[in-house]
C-alpha positions in Angstrom: 68.2 94.2 113.9 70.4 95.7 111.4 72.9 93.8 109.3 75.9 95.3 107.6 77.5 92.9 105.0 80.8 93.5 103.4 82.9 91.6 100.9 86.5 92.2 99.9 89.1 90.8 97.6 92.8 91.1 98.4 95.8 90.1 96.2 99.3 90.8 95.2 102.3 89.2 93.6 105.4 87.6 95.2 108.8 88.8 94.2 108.9 85.9 91.6 105.6 87.0 90.1 103.2 84.4 91.6 99.7 85.8 92.3 98.5 85.4 96.0 95.0 86.3 96.5 92.0 85.6 98.8 88.7 87.0 99.6 86.9 87.9 102.8 83.3 88.6 103.7 81.7 89.4 106.9 78.6 90.9 108.7 77.8 92.9 111.7 74.5 92.6 113.5 73.3 95.3 115.8 70.3 95.8 118.1 67.8 98.7 118.0 70.3 100.9 119.9 73.1 100.4 117.3 75.1 98.2 119.6 77.0 95.3 118.1 75.4 91.9 119.0 77.2 89.7 116.5 80.2 90.1 114.3 81.6 87.4 112.0 84.4 87.5 109.3 85.1 84.6 107.0 88.0 84.2 104.5 88.6 81.8 101.6 91.0 78.8 102.0 93.6 80.8 100.1 94.1 83.1 103.1 96.3 80.3 104.6 98.7 80.7 101.7 98.8 84.4 102.3 99.5 83.9 106.1 102.2 81.3 105.4 103.9 83.7 103.0 103.7 86.9 105.2 104.0 85.6 108.8 105.1 82.0 108.5 102.1 80.3 110.0 98.3 80.0 109.6 95.4 78.9 111.7 93.1 78.0 112.7 94.0 79.8 115.8 91.4 78.1 118.0 93.1 79.0 121.4 92.8 82.7 120.9 94.9 85.4 119.1 98.2 84.8 120.8 99.9 82.5 118.3 98.8 84.8 115.5 100.0 88.0 117.2 103.4 86.3 118.2 104.0 85.4 114.5 103.1 89.0 113.4 105.4 90.5 116.1 108.3 88.1 115.1 108.0 89.1 111.4 107.8 92.8 112.2 110.8 92.6 114.6 112.8 90.7 111.9 112.0 93.5 109.5 113.4 96.0 112.0 110.0 97.5 112.9 109.6 98.2 116.6 105.8 98.2 117.2 106.1 99.0 120.9 106.4 102.7 120.0 102.8 102.4 118.6 101.2 100.7 121.6 
C-alpha cells in the first residue's frame, strides 16, 4: 500500500478585517495497482465558521452532499453565477 499525505492551511479576511482560517489534512491509500482503496480528508473545527460565512450553513452533512451542494448553488445563484453552463 502507498499512502499520500497532505496538509493545507487556508485563510482570508472578512470585509471588516476579521481573519477566518482553517486547516485540512488528508490521505489517499492505494493498492499495488495504484487504485485508490481509501481516501479521507479532515478539517479543523474553524471550517464551520468558514462555511457559515461563505454559504450560510455548515455540517456535518451526514446524509450525503445534497444539503452542501444546495447551499453552494444558492450562494452562486444569488451572486449571479449560472453554474449550469459549466456542467
